[in-house]
C-alpha positions in Angstrom: -41.0 24.7 27.7 -38.0 22.4 27.4 -38.9 19.0 26.0 -38.0 15.8 28.0 -36.0 14.6 25.0 -33.8 17.7 25.1 -33.2 17.4 28.8 -32.2 13.7 28.4 -29.9 14.5 25.5 -28.1 17.3 27.5 -27.8 15.0 30.5 -26.3 12.2 28.4 -23.7 14.6 26.9 -22.8 16.1 30.2 -22.5 12.6 31.7 -20.2 11.5 28.9 -17.8 14.4 29.8 -18.0 13.9 33.5 -17.8 10.1 33.6 -15.1 9.1 31.2 -13.5 5.7 31.1 -9.9 5.2 32.3 -7.7 5.2 29.2 -5.8 2.0 30.1 -6.6 -1.0 28.0 -6.1 -2.2 24.4 -6.5 0.3 21.5 -6.8 -0.7 17.7 -5.8 2.0 15.2 -5.5 2.7 11.5 -3.7 5.2 9.4 -5.8 8.1 8.0 -4.2 10.1 5.2 -5.1 13.8 4.8 -6.6 14.3 1.4 -8.4 17.5 0.3 -9.0 18.5 4.0 -10.5 15.1 4.8 -9.2 12.0 6.6 -9.2 8.9 4.4 -8.7 5.5 6.1 -5.9 3.4 4.7 -6.6 -0.2 5.6 -3.8 -1.5 3.4 -1.3 0.0 5.8 -2.4 -2.5 8.4 -3.6 -2.3 12.0 -1.7 -0.8 14.9 -2.1 -1.8 18.6 -1.4 0.1 21.7 -1.8 -1.5 25.1 -1.8 1.0 28.0 -1.4 -0.9 31.3 -2.7 0.3 34.6 0.8 0.2 36.1 1.9 3.0 33.7 3.7 0.8 31.2 2.8 0.3 27.5 3.5 -1.8 24.4 2.8 -0.8 20.8 3.5 -2.4 17.5 3.8 0.5 15.0 7.3 1.5 16.2 7.9 -1.8 18.1 8.5 0.1 21.3 7.5 -0.4 24.9 8.0 1.8 27.9 6.1 4.1 30.3 3.1 6.3 29.7 1.7 9.3 31.6 -1.3 11.4 31.0 -1.7 15.2 31.6 -5.1 16.6 30.8 -6.1 14.9 27.5 -2.5 14.3 26.3 -0.9 10.9 26.8 2.9 10.7 26.5 4.5 7.4 25.5 8.1 7.3 26.7 9.9 4.4 25.0 12.4 2.3 27.0 12.9 -0.6 24.6 12.8 -1.0 20.8 12.2 -4.6 19.6 12.6 -5.7 23.2 16.0 -4.2 23.7 17.3 -1.0 25.2 19.3 1.3 23.0 22.5 0.3 24.8 21.7 -3.4 24.2 21.2 -2.8 20.5 24.6 -0.9 20.3 26.4 -3.7 22.1 24.8 -6.4 19.9 25.9 -4.5 16.7 29.4 -3.9 18.0 29.7 -7.6 18.9 28.4 -8.7 15.5 30.1 -6.2 13.2 32.9 -4.8 15.4 31.6 -1.2 15.1 28.5 0.9 15.6 25.9 1.0 13.0 24.7 4.4 11.5 21.5 2.7 10.5 20.7 1.5 14.0 21.6 4.9 15.5 19.1 6.5 13.1 16.4 4.0 14.0 17.1 4.5 17.7 17.0 8.2 17.3 13.6 8.2 15.6 12.0 5.3 17.6 13.0 6.3 21.1 11.5 9.8 21.0 8.5 10.4 23.2 5.2 10.2 21.4 2.3 12.6 22.3 -1.2 11.2 21.7 -4.4 13.1 22.3 -7.3 11.3 24.1 -10.8 12.4 22.9 -13.0 11.5 25.8 -16.2 12.5 23.9 -15.3 10.1 21.0 -13.4 7.7 23.2 -10.5 7.6 20.7 -6.7 8.1 20.8 -5.3 10.4 18.0 -1.7 10.7 16.9 -1.3 13.4 14.3 1.6 13.8 11.8 1.7 16.4 9.0 0.6 14.0 6.3 -1.4 11.4 8.2 -3.2 10.7 11.5 -3.4 7.5 13.4 -6.8 7.0 15.1 -7.3 4.3 17.7 -10.5 2.8 18.9 -10.9 1.1 22.3 -11.0 -2.7 22.1 -12.2 -3.4 25.6 
């Protein structure tokens, strides 16, 4: 005979999968370094914020970008439009106006910062996870 506690536990887990919160809102994240197969939180690296707005726009502070976001399955794609509140073309024009020529450093920054970012949403844990080879960035919901 199945105990009442087991039934309640299974129902709670099933409910968590079926009734997930919308992902829009404010998310607070930290860097986690991969060390001996484990993730170790690095609080000295600081906090990172991502705000996913209901209208499909976002702002984040780790790359200083903002733009549009979409979600397919459990993958969120952040597509940058601006870097430090300016489009790539606005940055180029500002540099040319100030220095008279394009900046290789700015072009390198734009190339790395303006790439789409793929983030995984874990509905069970209610976390956003961005993985890199040497580190992960894990975000908790703030609201």
